PyMOL commands that place a pseudoatom at each C-alpha (Angstrom):
pseudoatom trace, name=CA, resn=MET, resi=1, chain=A, elem=C, hetatm=0, pos=[-31.295, -9.614, 58.591]
pseudoatom trace, name=CA, resn=THR, resi=2, chain=A, elem=C, hetatm=0, pos=[-28.743, -12.211, 59.749]
pseudoatom trace, name=CA, resn=ARG, resi=3, chain=A, elem=C, hetatm=0, pos=[-30.875, -15.186, 58.500]
pseudoatom trace, name=CA, resn=PRO, resi=4, chain=A, elem=C, hetatm=0, pos=[-31.175, -13.988, 54.862]
pseudoatom trace, name=CA, resn=ILE, resi=5, chain=A, elem=C, hetatm=0, pos=[-27.417, -13.381, 54.758]
pseudoatom trace, name=CA, resn=LEU, resi=6, chain=A, elem=C, hetatm=0, pos=[-26.737, -16.819, 56.220]
pseudoatom trace, name=CA, resn=ALA, resi=7, chain=A, elem=C, hetatm=0, pos=[-29.104, -18.472, 53.788]
pseudoatom trace, name=CA, resn=LEU, resi=8, chain=A, elem=C, hetatm=0, pos=[-27.454, -16.648, 50.882]
pseudoatom trace, name=CA, resn=CYS, resi=9, chain=A, elem=C, hetatm=0, pos=[-23.969, -17.765, 51.844]
pseudoatom trace, name=CA, resn=ILE, resi=10, chain=A, elem=C, hetatm=0, pos=[-25.098, -21.425, 52.415]
pseudoatom trace, name=CA, resn=GLY, resi=11, chain=A, elem=C, hetatm=0, pos=[-26.837, -21.334, 49.084]
pseudoatom trace, name=CA, resn=VAL, resi=12, chain=A, elem=C, hetatm=0, pos=[-23.756, -20.125, 47.249]
pseudoatom trace, name=CA, resn=LEU, resi=13, chain=A, elem=C, hetatm=0, pos=[-21.345, -22.520, 48.847]
pseudoatom trace, name=CA, resn=LEU, resi=14, chain=A, elem=C, hetatm=0, pos=[-23.376, -25.683, 49.223]
pseudoatom trace, name=CA, resn=LEU, resi=15, chain=A, elem=C, hetatm=0, pos=[-26.136, -25.329, 46.676]
pseudoatom trace, name=CA, resn=GLY, resi=16, chain=A, elem=C, hetatm=0, pos=[-24.456, -23.484, 43.908]
pseudoatom trace, name=CA, resn=GLY, resi=17, chain=A, elem=C, hetatm=0, pos=[-26.704, -20.423, 44.193]
pseudoatom trace, name=CA, resn=PRO, resi=18, chain=A, elem=C, hetatm=0, pos=[-25.870, -17.074, 42.545]
pseudoatom trace, name=CA, resn=LEU, resi=19, chain=A, elem=C, hetatm=0, pos=[-24.506, -13.989, 44.118]
pseudoatom trace, name=CA, resn=ARG, resi=20, chain=A, elem=C, hetatm=0, pos=[-25.713, -10.430, 43.013]
pseudoatom trace, name=CA, resn=SER, resi=21, chain=A, elem=C, hetatm=0, pos=[-23.290, -9.028, 40.633]
pseudoatom trace, name=CA, resn=GLU, resi=22, chain=A, elem=C, hetatm=0, pos=[-22.663, -5.897, 42.816]
pseudoatom trace, name=CA, resn=THR, resi=23, chain=A, elem=C, hetatm=0, pos=[-21.918, -7.978, 45.940]
pseudoatom trace, name=CA, resn=THR, resi=24, chain=A, elem=C, hetatm=0, pos=[-18.292, -8.005, 47.110]
pseudoatom trace, name=CA, resn=VAL, resi=25, chain=A, elem=C, hetatm=0, pos=[-17.399, -11.334, 48.750]
pseudoatom trace, name=CA, resn=ARG, resi=26, chain=A, elem=C, hetatm=0, pos=[-14.282, -13.188, 49.923]
pseudoatom trace, name=CA, resn=VAL, resi=27, chain=A, elem=C, hetatm=0, pos=[-14.423, -16.917, 50.609]
pseudoatom trace, name=CA, resn=LEU, resi=28, chain=A, elem=C, hetatm=0, pos=[-11.761, -18.533, 52.825]
pseudoatom trace, name=CA, resn=LYS, resi=29, chain=A, elem=C, hetatm=0, pos=[-11.547, -22.257, 53.602]
pseudoatom trace, name=CA, resn=ALA, resi=30, chain=A, elem=C, hetatm=0, pos=[-11.268, -22.547, 57.412]
pseudoatom trace, name=CA, resn=GLU, resi=31, chain=A, elem=C, hetatm=0, pos=[-11.638, -24.854, 60.370]
pseudoatom trace, name=CA, resn=LEU, resi=32, chain=A, elem=C, hetatm=0, pos=[-13.617, -23.768, 63.432]
pseudoatom trace, name=CA, resn=ALA, resi=33, chain=A, elem=C, hetatm=0, pos=[-12.145, -24.984, 66.735]
pseudoatom trace, name=CA, resn=ILE, resi=34, chain=A, elem=C, hetatm=0, pos=[-14.878, -26.799, 68.759]
pseudoatom trace, name=CA, resn=PRO, resi=35, chain=A, elem=C, hetatm=0, pos=[-14.566, -29.001, 71.870]
pseudoatom trace, name=CA, resn=PHE, resi=36, chain=A, elem=C, hetatm=0, pos=[-12.758, -32.203, 71.053]
pseudoatom trace, name=CA, resn=GLY, resi=37, chain=A, elem=C, hetatm=0, pos=[-11.833, -31.223, 67.519]
pseudoatom trace, name=CA, resn=SER, resi=38, chain=A, elem=C, hetatm=0, pos=[-12.651, -28.844, 64.627]
pseudoatom trace, name=CA, resn=ALA, resi=39, chain=A, elem=C, hetatm=0, pos=[-15.377, -28.263, 62.109]
pseudoatom trace, name=CA, resn=PRO, resi=40, chain=A, elem=C, hetatm=0, pos=[-14.420, -27.835, 58.429]
pseudoatom trace, name=CA, resn=GLY, resi=41, chain=A, elem=C, hetatm=0, pos=[-16.085, -25.122, 56.464]
pseudoatom trace, name=CA, resn=SER, resi=42, chain=A, elem=C, hetatm=0, pos=[-15.716, -21.694, 54.894]
pseudoatom trace, name=CA, resn=LEU, resi=43, chain=A, elem=C, hetatm=0, pos=[-15.499, -18.131, 56.146]
pseudoatom trace, name=CA, resn=VAL, resi=44, chain=A, elem=C, hetatm=0, pos=[-17.417, -15.697, 53.962]
pseudoatom trace, name=CA, resn=LEU, resi=45, chain=A, elem=C, hetatm=0, pos=[-16.735, -12.072, 54.080]
pseudoatom trace, name=CA, resn=LEU, resi=46, chain=A, elem=C, hetatm=0, pos=[-19.824, -10.541, 52.693]
pseudoatom trace, name=CA, resn=GLU, resi=47, chain=A, elem=C, hetatm=0, pos=[-20.562, -6.762, 52.824]
pseudoatom trace, name=CA, resn=ASP, resi=48, chain=A, elem=C, hetatm=0, pos=[-21.130, -6.141, 56.614]
pseudoatom trace, name=CA, resn=TYR, resi=49, chain=A, elem=C, hetatm=0, pos=[-21.288, -9.787, 57.698]
pseudoatom trace, name=CA, resn=LEU, resi=50, chain=A, elem=C, hetatm=0, pos=[-18.759, -12.450, 58.521]
pseudoatom trace, name=CA, resn=THR, resi=51, chain=A, elem=C, hetatm=0, pos=[-20.335, -15.896, 57.995]
pseudoatom trace, name=CA, resn=PHE, resi=52, chain=A, elem=C, hetatm=0, pos=[-19.050, -19.349, 58.785]
pseudoatom trace, name=CA, resn=VAL, resi=53, chain=A, elem=C, hetatm=0, pos=[-20.680, -22.103, 56.737]
pseudoatom trace, name=CA, resn=ASP, resi=54, chain=A, elem=C, hetatm=0, pos=[-20.267, -25.506, 58.413]
pseudoatom trace, name=CA, resn=GLN, resi=55, chain=A, elem=C, hetatm=0, pos=[-19.445, -27.954, 55.632]
pseudoatom trace, name=CA, resn=GLU, resi=56, chain=A, elem=C, hetatm=0, pos=[-20.636, -31.060, 57.532]
pseudoatom trace, name=CA, resn=LYS, resi=57, chain=A, elem=C, hetatm=0, pos=[-23.569, -29.434, 59.386]
pseudoatom trace, name=CA, resn=PRO, resi=58, chain=A, elem=C, hetatm=0, pos=[-24.957, -26.450, 57.393]
pseudoatom trace, name=CA, resn=GLU, resi=59, chain=A, elem=C, hetatm=0, pos=[-27.673, -26.027, 60.051]
pseudoatom trace, name=CA, resn=ALA, resi=60, chain=A, elem=C, hetatm=0, pos=[-24.929, -25.023, 62.450]
pseudoatom trace, name=CA, resn=SER, resi=61, chain=A, elem=C, hetatm=0, pos=[-23.648, -22.160, 60.309]
pseudoatom trace, name=CA, resn=PHE, resi=62, chain=A, elem=C, hetatm=0, pos=[-23.762, -18.674, 61.719]
pseudoatom trace, name=CA, resn=ALA, resi=63, chain=A, elem=C, hetatm=0, pos=[-23.279, -15.000, 60.816]
pseudoatom trace, name=CA, resn=ALA, resi=64, chain=A, elem=C, hetatm=0, pos=[-22.074, -11.951, 62.741]
pseudoatom trace, name=CA, resn=ARG, resi=65, chain=A, elem=C, hetatm=0, pos=[-22.251, -8.291, 61.791]
pseudoatom trace, name=CA, resn=ARG, resi=66, chain=A, elem=C, hetatm=0, pos=[-19.052, -6.467, 61.407]
pseudoatom trace, name=CA, resn=ASP, resi=67, chain=A, elem=C, hetatm=0, pos=[-20.050, -3.874, 64.025]
pseudoatom trace, name=CA, resn=GLU, resi=68, chain=A, elem=C, hetatm=0, pos=[-20.683, -6.738, 66.537]
pseudoatom trace, name=CA, resn=ILE, resi=69, chain=A, elem=C, hetatm=0, pos=[-17.060, -7.949, 66.295]
pseudoatom trace, name=CA, resn=ARG, resi=70, chain=A, elem=C, hetatm=0, pos=[-15.103, -6.642, 69.288]
pseudoatom trace, name=CA, resn=ALA, resi=71, chain=A, elem=C, hetatm=0, pos=[-11.682, -8.022, 68.580]
pseudoatom trace, name=CA, resn=ILE, resi=72, chain=A, elem=C, hetatm=0, pos=[-9.763, -10.038, 66.007]
pseudoatom trace, name=CA, resn=THR, resi=73, chain=A, elem=C, hetatm=0, pos=[-6.388, -11.551, 67.034]
pseudoatom trace, name=CA, resn=VAL, resi=74, chain=A, elem=C, hetatm=0, pos=[-4.125, -13.236, 64.371]
pseudoatom trace, name=CA, resn=GLU, resi=75, chain=A, elem=C, hetatm=0, pos=[-1.216, -15.540, 65.081]
pseudoatom trace, name=CA, resn=GLY, resi=76, chain=A, elem=C, hetatm=0, pos=[0.043, -17.350, 61.996]
pseudoatom trace, name=CA, resn=GLU, resi=77, chain=A, elem=C, hetatm=0, pos=[-2.862, -19.171, 60.397]
pseudoatom trace, name=CA, resn=ALA, resi=78, chain=A, elem=C, hetatm=0, pos=[-4.918, -18.968, 63.585]
pseudoatom trace, name=CA, resn=VAL, resi=79, chain=A, elem=C, hetatm=0, pos=[-7.610, -16.218, 63.849]
pseudoatom trace, name=CA, resn=ALA, resi=80, chain=A, elem=C, hetatm=0, pos=[-9.435, -15.623, 67.171]
pseudoatom trace, name=CA, resn=ILE, resi=81, chain=A, elem=C, hetatm=0, pos=[-12.576, -13.556, 66.911]
pseudoatom trace, name=CA, resn=GLU, resi=82, chain=A, elem=C, hetatm=0, pos=[-14.541, -12.119, 69.881]
pseudoatom trace, name=CA, resn=VAL, resi=83, chain=A, elem=C, hetatm=0, pos=[-18.190, -11.000, 69.194]
pseudoatom trace, name=CA, resn=ALA, resi=84, chain=A, elem=C, hetatm=0, pos=[-20.446, -8.872, 71.315]
pseudoatom trace, name=CA, resn=SER, resi=85, chain=A, elem=C, hetatm=0, pos=[-23.531, -11.071, 70.929]
pseudoatom trace, name=CA, resn=PRO, resi=86, chain=A, elem=C, hetatm=0, pos=[-23.296, -14.881, 71.155]
pseudoatom trace, name=CA, resn=VAL, resi=87, chain=A, elem=C, hetatm=0, pos=[-23.460, -16.892, 67.929]
pseudoatom trace, name=CA, resn=ARG, resi=88, chain=A, elem=C, hetatm=0, pos=[-24.556, -20.515, 67.895]
pseudoatom trace, name=CA, resn=ASP, resi=89, chain=A, elem=C, hetatm=0, pos=[-22.432, -23.127, 66.259]
pseudoatom trace, name=CA, resn=ARG, resi=90, chain=A, elem=C, hetatm=0, pos=[-22.574, -27.007, 66.574]
pseudoatom trace, name=CA, resn=SER, resi=91, chain=A, elem=C, hetatm=0, pos=[-21.055, -26.734, 70.104]
pseudoatom trace, name=CA, resn=GLY, resi=92, chain=A, elem=C, hetatm=0, pos=[-23.611, -24.191, 71.365]
pseudoatom trace, name=CA, resn=ALA, resi=93, chain=A, elem=C, hetatm=0, pos=[-23.749, -20.436, 71.916]
pseudoatom trace, name=CA, resn=ARG, resi=94, chain=A, elem=C, hetatm=0, pos=[-20.516, -18.558, 72.469]
pseudoatom trace, name=CA, resn=THR, resi=95, chain=A, elem=C, hetatm=0, pos=[-18.783, -15.215, 71.896]
pseudoatom trace, name=CA, resn=ARG, resi=96, chain=A, elem=C, hetatm=0, pos=[-15.217, -16.353, 71.267]
pseudoatom trace, name=CA, resn=LEU, resi=97, chain=A, elem=C, hetatm=0, pos=[-14.318, -18.276, 68.173]
pseudoatom trace, name=CA, resn=THR, resi=98, chain=A, elem=C, hetatm=0, pos=[-11.022, -19.567, 66.826]
pseudoatom trace, name=CA, resn=PHE, resi=99, chain=A, elem=C, hetatm=0, pos=[-10.437, -20.510, 63.214]
pseudoatom trace, name=CA, resn=LYS, resi=100, chain=A, elem=C, hetatm=0, pos=[-7.602, -22.057, 61.348]
pseudoatom trace, name=CA, resn=VAL, resi=101, chain=A, elem=C, hetatm=0, pos=[-7.476, -20.409, 57.896]
pseudoatom trace, name=CA, resn=ALA, resi=102, chain=A, elem=C, hetatm=0, pos=[-5.912, -22.369, 55.014]
pseudoatom trace, name=CA, resn=ASP, resi=103, chain=A, elem=C, hetatm=0, pos=[-5.152, -19.381, 52.735]
pseudoatom trace, name=CA, resn=PRO, resi=104, chain=A, elem=C, hetatm=0, pos=[-1.986, -17.746, 53.851]
pseudoatom trace, name=CA, resn=ALA, resi=105, chain=A, elem=C, hetatm=0, pos=[-3.448, -14.347, 52.916]
pseudoatom trace, name=CA, resn=GLY, resi=106, chain=A, elem=C, hetatm=0, pos=[-6.697, -15.148, 54.761]
pseudoatom trace, name=CA, resn=PRO, resi=107, chain=A, elem=C, hetatm=0, pos=[-5.905, -13.632, 58.267]
pseudoatom trace, name=CA, resn=ASP, resi=108, chain=A, elem=C, hetatm=0, pos=[-4.910, -10.354, 56.668]
pseudoatom trace, name=CA, resn=ALA, resi=109, chain=A, elem=C, hetatm=0, pos=[-7.988, -10.304, 54.538]
pseudoatom trace, name=CA, resn=ILE, resi=110, chain=A, elem=C, hetatm=0, pos=[-10.203, -10.726, 57.647]
pseudoatom trace, name=CA, resn=LYS, resi=111, chain=A, elem=C, hetatm=0, pos=[-8.431, -7.891, 59.415]
pseudoatom trace, name=CA, resn=THR, resi=112, chain=A, elem=C, hetatm=0, pos=[-8.781, -5.648, 56.356]
pseudoatom trace, name=CA, resn=TRP, resi=113, chain=A, elem=C, hetatm=0, pos=[-12.411, -6.521, 56.097]
pseudoatom trace, name=CA, resn=GLN, resi=114, chain=A, elem=C, hetatm=0, pos=[-12.949, -5.554, 59.863]
pseudoatom trace, name=CA, resn=SER, resi=115, chain=A, elem=C, hetatm=0, pos=[-11.072, -2.301, 59.545]
pseudoatom trace, name=CA, resn=ALA, resi=116, chain=A, elem=C, hetatm=0, pos=[-13.069, -1.098, 56.494]
pseudoatom trace, name=CA, resn=ALA, resi=117, chain=A, elem=C, hetatm=0, pos=[-15.750, 0.350, 58.795]
pseudoatom trace, name=CA, resn=SER, resi=118, chain=A, elem=C, hetatm=0, pos=[-13.711, 0.791, 62.004]
pseudoatom trace, name=CA, resn=VAL, resi=119, chain=A, elem=C, hetatm=0, pos=[-13.661, 4.627, 61.650]
pseudoatom trace, name=CA, resn=SER, resi=120, chain=A, elem=C, hetatm=0, pos=[-17.282, 5.204, 61.203]
pseudoatom trace, name=CA, resn=THR, resi=121, chain=A, elem=C, hetatm=0, pos=[-18.861, 2.205, 63.133]
pseudoatom trace, name=CA, resn=PRO, resi=122, chain=A, elem=C, hetatm=0, pos=[-19.115, 2.578, 66.930]
pseudoatom trace, name=CA, resn=LYS, resi=123, chain=A, elem=C, hetatm=0, pos=[-17.804, -0.243, 69.016]
pseudoatom trace, name=CA, resn=ALA, resi=124, chain=A, elem=C, hetatm=0, pos=[-20.342, -2.746, 70.086]
pseudoatom trace, name=CA, resn=THR, resi=125, chain=A, elem=C, hetatm=0, pos=[-21.146, -2.705, 73.798]
pseudoatom trace, name=CA, resn=SER, resi=126, chain=A, elem=C, hetatm=0, pos=[-21.786, -5.601, 76.136]
pseudoatom trace, name=CA, resn=SER, resi=127, chain=A, elem=C, hetatm=0, pos=[-23.754, -5.833, 79.397]
pseudoatom trace, name=CA, resn=LYS, resi=128, chain=A, elem=C, hetatm=0, pos=[-20.753, -7.751, 81.001]
pseudoatom trace, name=CA, resn=GLN, resi=129, chain=A, elem=C, hetatm=0, pos=[-18.370, -5.724, 83.034]
pseudoatom trace, name=CA, resn=PRO, resi=130, chain=A, elem=C, hetatm=0, pos=[-14.597, -6.395, 82.281]
pseudoatom trace, name=CA, resn=SER, resi=131, chain=A, elem=C, hetatm=0, pos=[-14.083, -7.863, 85.758]
pseudoatom trace, name=CA, resn=GLU, resi=132, chain=A, elem=C, hetatm=0, pos=[-16.466, -10.700, 84.914]
pseudoatom trace, name=CA, resn=THR, resi=133, chain=A, elem=C, hetatm=0, pos=[-14.145, -12.098, 82.243]
pseudoatom trace, name=CA, resn=LEU, resi=134, chain=A, elem=C, hetatm=0, pos=[-10.480, -13.063, 82.910]
pseudoatom trace, name=CA, resn=THR, resi=135, chain=A, elem=C, hetatm=0, pos=[-8.109, -13.867, 80.109]
pseudoatom trace, name=CA, resn=TYR, resi=136, chain=A, elem=C, hetatm=0, pos=[-4.669, -15.452, 80.512]
pseudoatom trace, name=CA, resn=GLN, resi=137, chain=A, elem=C, hetatm=0, pos=[-1.902, -16.330, 77.944]
pseudoatom trace, name=CA, resn=VAL, resi=138, chain=A, elem=C, hetatm=0, pos=[-1.079, -19.929, 78.584]
pseudoatom trace, name=CA, resn=GLN, resi=139, chain=A, elem=C, hetatm=0, pos=[0.787, -22.997, 77.406]
pseudoatom trace, name=CA, resn=HIS, resi=140, chain=A, elem=C, hetatm=0, pos=[-1.032, -26.310, 77.481]
pseudoatom trace, name=CA, resn=ASP, resi=141, chain=A, elem=C, hetatm=0, pos=[1.187, -29.317, 78.006]
pseudoatom trace, name=CA, resn=HIS, resi=142, chain=A, elem=C, hetatm=0, pos=[0.669, -32.442, 75.892]
pseudoatom trace, name=CA, resn=ARG, resi=143, chain=A, elem=C, hetatm=0, pos=[2.054, -35.868, 76.663]
pseudoatom trace, name=CA, resn=PHE, resi=144, chain=A, elem=C, hetatm=0, pos=[4.695, -34.898, 74.041]
pseudoatom trace, name=CA, resn=GLY, resi=145, chain=A, elem=C, hetatm=0, pos=[5.153, -31.190, 73.474]
pseudoatom trace, name=CA, resn=GLY, resi=146, chain=A, elem=C, hetatm=0, pos=[2.490, -28.591, 73.975]
pseudoatom trace, name=CA, resn=CYS, resi=147, chain=A, elem=C, hetatm=0, pos=[0.546, -25.676, 72.380]
pseudoatom trace, name=CA, resn=LYS, resi=148, chain=A, elem=C, hetatm=0, pos=[-0.144, -22.038, 73.189]
pseudoatom trace, name=CA, resn=GLY, resi=149, chain=A, elem=C, hetatm=0, pos=[-3.282, -20.085, 73.428]
pseudoatom trace, name=CA, resn=ARG, resi=150, chain=A, elem=C, hetatm=0, pos=[-5.674, -18.164, 75.682]
pseudoatom trace, name=CA, resn=LEU, resi=151, chain=A, elem=C, hetatm=0, pos=[-7.510, -19.344, 78.814]
pseudoatom trace, name=CA, resn=ILE, resi=152, chain=A, elem=C, hetatm=0, pos=[-10.713, -17.397, 79.165]
pseudoatom trace, name=CA, resn=ILE, resi=153, chain=A, elem=C, hetatm=0, pos=[-12.776, -17.473, 82.366]
pseudoatom trace, name=CA, resn=THR, resi=154, chain=A, elem=C, hetatm=0, pos=[-16.355, -16.118, 82.545]
pseudoatom trace, name=CA, resn=GLN, resi=155, chain=A, elem=C, hetatm=0, pos=[-19.092, -16.354, 85.101]
pseudoatom trace, name=CA, resn=ASP, resi=156, chain=A, elem=C, hetatm=0, pos=[-20.312, -19.746, 83.828]
pseudoatom trace, name=CA, resn=ARG, resi=157, chain=A, elem=C, hetatm=0, pos=[-17.513, -21.415, 81.922]
pseudoatom trace, name=CA, resn=ILE, resi=158, chain=A, elem=C, hetatm=0, pos=[-13.815, -21.855, 81.172]
pseudoatom trace, name=CA, resn=ALA, resi=159, chain=A, elem=C, hetatm=0, pos=[-12.499, -21.958, 77.678]
pseudoatom trace, name=CA, resn=PHE, resi=160, chain=A, elem=C, hetatm=0, pos=[-9.125, -22.769, 76.202]
pseudoatom trace, name=CA, resn=GLU, resi=161, chain=A, elem=C, hetatm=0, pos=[-8.512, -21.387, 72.757]
pseudoatom trace, name=CA, resn=SER, resi=162, chain=A, elem=C, hetatm=0, pos=[-5.379, -22.917, 71.223]
pseudoatom trace, name=CA, resn=ILE, resi=163, chain=A, elem=C, hetatm=0, pos=[-3.778, -20.643, 68.613]
pseudoatom trace, name=CA, resn=THR, resi=164, chain=A, elem=C, hetatm=0, pos=[-1.103, -23.209, 67.639]
pseudoatom trace, name=CA, resn=ASP, resi=165, chain=A, elem=C, hetatm=0, pos=[-3.098, -26.395, 67.632]
pseudoatom trace, name=CA, resn=ILE, resi=166, chain=A, elem=C, hetatm=0, pos=[-6.884, -25.755, 67.447]
pseudoatom trace, name=CA, resn=SER, resi=167, chain=A, elem=C, hetatm=0, pos=[-7.653, -29.512, 67.877]
pseudoatom trace, name=CA, resn=HIS, resi=168, chain=A, elem=C, hetatm=0, pos=[-6.729, -29.021, 71.526]
pseudoatom trace, name=CA, resn=SER, resi=169, chain=A, elem=C, hetatm=0, pos=[-9.234, -26.136, 72.222]
pseudoatom trace, name=CA, resn=ARG, resi=170, chain=A, elem=C, hetatm=0, pos=[-11.731, -27.003, 74.837]
pseudoatom trace, name=CA, resn=GLN, resi=171, chain=A, elem=C, hetatm=0, pos=[-14.471, -25.383, 76.872]
pseudoatom trace, name=CA, resn=TRP, resi=172, chain=A, elem=C, hetatm=0, pos=[-16.107, -26.484, 80.145]
pseudoatom trace, name=CA, resn=ALA, resi=173, chain=A, elem=C, hetatm=0, pos=[-19.193, -25.264, 81.883]
pseudoatom trace, name=CA, resn=LEU, resi=174, chain=A, elem=C, hetatm=0, pos=[-18.216, -24.583, 85.459]
pseudoatom trace, name=CA, resn=ARG, resi=175, chain=A, elem=C, hetatm=0, pos=[-20.639, -27.234, 86.724]
pseudoatom trace, name=CA, resn=ASP, resi=176, chain=A, elem=C, hetatm=0, pos=[-18.738, -29.856, 84.615]
pseudoatom trace, name=CA, resn=VAL, resi=177, chain=A, elem=C, hetatm=0, pos=[-15.381, -29.154, 86.368]
pseudoatom trace, name=CA, resn=LYS, resi=178, chain=A, elem=C, hetatm=0, pos=[-14.694, -31.866, 88.921]
pseudoatom trace, name=CA, resn=GLU, resi=179, chain=A, elem=C, hetatm=0, pos=[-11.444, -30.383, 90.391]
pseudoatom trace, name=CA, resn=MET, resi=180, chain=A, elem=C, hetatm=0, pos=[-9.177, -27.399, 89.994]
pseudoatom trace, name=CA, resn=LYS, resi=181, chain=A, elem=C, hetatm=0, pos=[-5.701, -27.215, 91.369]
pseudoatom trace, name=CA, resn=ARG, resi=182, chain=A, elem=C, hetatm=0, pos=[-3.353, -24.239, 91.489]
pseudoatom trace, name=CA, resn=ASP, resi=183, chain=A, elem=C, hetatm=0, pos=[0.216, -25.296, 92.463]
pseudoatom trace, name=CA, resn=ASN, resi=184, chain=A, elem=C, hetatm=0, pos=[1.530, -21.743, 92.142]
pseudoatom trace, name=CA, resn=PRO, resi=185, chain=A, elem=C, hetatm=0, pos=[0.317, -18.511, 90.414]
pseudoatom trace, name=CA, resn=TYR, resi=186, chain=A, elem=C, hetatm=0, pos=[1.639, -19.861, 87.070]
pseudoatom trace, name=CA, resn=ALA, resi=187, chain=A, elem=C, hetatm=0, pos=[0.393, -23.506, 87.156]
pseudoatom trace, name=CA, resn=LEU, resi=188, chain=A, elem=C, hetatm=0, pos=[-3.268, -24.472, 86.931]
pseudoatom trace, name=CA, resn=LYS, resi=189, chain=A, elem=C, hetatm=0, pos=[-4.904, -27.882, 86.454]
pseudoatom trace, name=CA, resn=ILE, resi=190, chain=A, elem=C, hetatm=0, pos=[-8.452, -28.447, 85.333]
pseudoatom trace, name=CA, resn=GLU, resi=191, chain=A, elem=C, hetatm=0, pos=[-9.999, -31.938, 85.757]
pseudoatom trace, name=CA, resn=PRO, resi=192, chain=A, elem=C, hetatm=0, pos=[-13.485, -32.218, 84.249]
pseudoatom trace, name=CA, resn=PHE, resi=193, chain=A, elem=C, hetatm=0, pos=[-16.048, -34.943, 85.090]
pseudoatom trace, name=CA, resn=SER, resi=194, chain=A, elem=C, hetatm=0, pos=[-15.759, -36.115, 81.454]
pseudoatom trace, name=CA, resn=GLY, resi=195, chain=A, elem=C, hetatm=0, pos=[-12.659, -35.794, 79.239]
pseudoatom trace, name=CA, resn=ASN, resi=196, chain=A, elem=C, hetatm=0, pos=[-8.976, -35.317, 79.712]
pseudoatom trace, name=CA, resn=THR, resi=197, chain=A, elem=C, hetatm=0, pos=[-7.330, -33.308, 82.510]
pseudoatom trace, name=CA, resn=TYR, resi=198, chain=A, elem=C, hetatm=0, pos=[-5.744, -30.082, 81.232]
pseudoatom trace, name=CA, resn=LYS, resi=199, chain=A, elem=C, hetatm=0, pos=[-2.579, -28.599, 82.687]
pseudoatom trace, name=CA, resn=PHE, resi=200, chain=A, elem=C, hetatm=0, pos=[-1.690, -24.936, 81.880]
pseudoatom trace, name=CA, resn=GLU, resi=201, chain=A, elem=C, hetatm=0, pos=[1.382, -22.869, 82.449]
pseudoatom trace, name=CA, resn=LEU, resi=202, chain=A, elem=C, hetatm=0, pos=[0.350, -19.193, 82.658]
pseudoatom trace, name=CA, resn=GLN, resi=203, chain=A, elem=C, hetatm=0, pos=[2.614, -16.856, 80.632]
pseudoatom trace, name=CA, resn=GLY, resi=204, chain=A, elem=C, hetatm=0, pos=[3.352, -13.455, 81.952]
pseudoatom trace, name=CA, resn=GLN, resi=205, chain=A, elem=C, hetatm=0, pos=[0.491, -12.715, 84.154]
pseudoatom trace, name=CA, resn=GLY, resi=206, chain=A, elem=C, hetatm=0, pos=[-0.238, -15.292, 86.923]
pseudoatom trace, name=CA, resn=MET, resi=207, chain=A, elem=C, hetatm=0, pos=[-3.363, -16.046, 88.787]
pseudoatom trace, name=CA, resn=ASP, resi=208, chain=A, elem=C, hetatm=0, pos=[-3.351, -14.451, 92.270]
pseudoatom trace, name=CA, resn=SER, resi=209, chain=A, elem=C, hetatm=0, pos=[-4.758, -16.261, 95.269]
pseudoatom trace, name=CA, resn=ASP, resi=210, chain=A, elem=C, hetatm=0, pos=[-7.992, -14.127, 95.560]
pseudoatom trace, name=CA, resn=THR, resi=211, chain=A, elem=C, hetatm=0, pos=[-8.871, -14.762, 91.958]
pseudoatom trace, name=CA, resn=TYR, resi=212, chain=A, elem=C, hetatm=0, pos=[-8.226, -18.508, 92.315]
pseudoatom trace, name=CA, resn=ARG, resi=213, chain=A, elem=C, hetatm=0, pos=[-10.461, -18.617, 95.447]
pseudoatom trace, name=CA, resn=THR, resi=214, chain=A, elem=C, hetatm=0, pos=[-13.241, -16.760, 93.545]
pseudoatom trace, name=CA, resn=LEU, resi=215, chain=A, elem=C, hetatm=0, pos=[-12.978, -19.222, 90.748]
pseudoatom trace, name=CA, resn=VAL, resi=216, chain=A, elem=C, hetatm=0, pos=[-13.077, -22.210, 92.967]
pseudoatom trace, name=CA, resn=ASP, resi=217, chain=A, elem=C, hetatm=0, pos=[-16.170, -20.762, 94.764]
pseudoatom trace, name=CA, resn=ARG, resi=218, chain=A, elem=C, hetatm=0, pos=[-17.861, -20.322, 91.307]
pseudoatom trace, name=CA, resn=VAL, resi=219, chain=A, elem=C, hetatm=0, pos=[-17.055, -23.952, 90.342]
pseudoatom trace, name=CA, resn=THR, resi=220, chain=A, elem=C, hetatm=0, pos=[-18.298, -25.244, 93.721]
pseudoatom trace, name=CA, resn=ALA, resi=221, chain=A, elem=C, hetatm=0, pos=[-21.588, -23.236, 93.387]
pseudoatom trace, name=CA, resn=ALA, resi=222, chain=A, elem=C, hetatm=0, pos=[-22.176, -24.368, 89.838]
pseudoatom trace, name=CA, resn=ARG, resi=223, chain=A, elem=C, hetatm=0, pos=[-21.407, -28.059, 90.612]
pseudoatom trace, name=CA, resn=SER, resi=224, chain=A, elem=C, hetatm=0, pos=[-24.117, -28.105, 93.319]
pseudoatom trace, name=CA, resn=LEU, resi=225, chain=A, elem=C, hetatm=0, pos=[-26.649, -27.506, 90.633]
pseudoatom trace, name=CA, resn=ARG, resi=226, chain=A, elem=C, hetatm=0, pos=[-25.665, -30.613, 88.575]
for i in range(1, 226): cmd.bond("trace and resi %d" % i, "trace and resi %d" % (i + 1))
show_as sticks, trace
zoom trace
């Protein structure tokens, strides 16, 4: 079902195709945060699907069912969406997506669209246990200034989702991390084999020593497979 919905949205936005008269649709200009930049396009709220049409690479567009969306977080014009099943964009398969929405009313429209079926639709489940994914609120220091977002650590990767400057969002497979350093529970540095070193200040909840050692062990094990 996802492919026909995706084809419909791409046809409407890029090819000028028609929509059925009874279809309710909302189109929002948006940028999807990807490693080393962002992808311009449109978010389409269509019936029970949320679709992102990649303006530059239509073949990298994707759709997600409303009942597969686990969480939507809004901060200003930034919208972070977590889905139960991975979607594939131009950067690969992932379950966490961050958008910058141009329309000031866009974030509220997305939340309203999500909540339309929240009472009757059961929450999607995932095979992952909560302990397998760690999330920290962090500040990323730039050469001048910084930005805020979420640092998300899973079994095989680390992702930084900036909610104030999506161009600084990054994700690294654990095997691509050259070095990690924790100066204290609230200061973490990630140096990848390729790309810039990222320094984070953890806000509120710090990273305890046991968690850090487990993460280092994961990185070491993954790096041995390079």
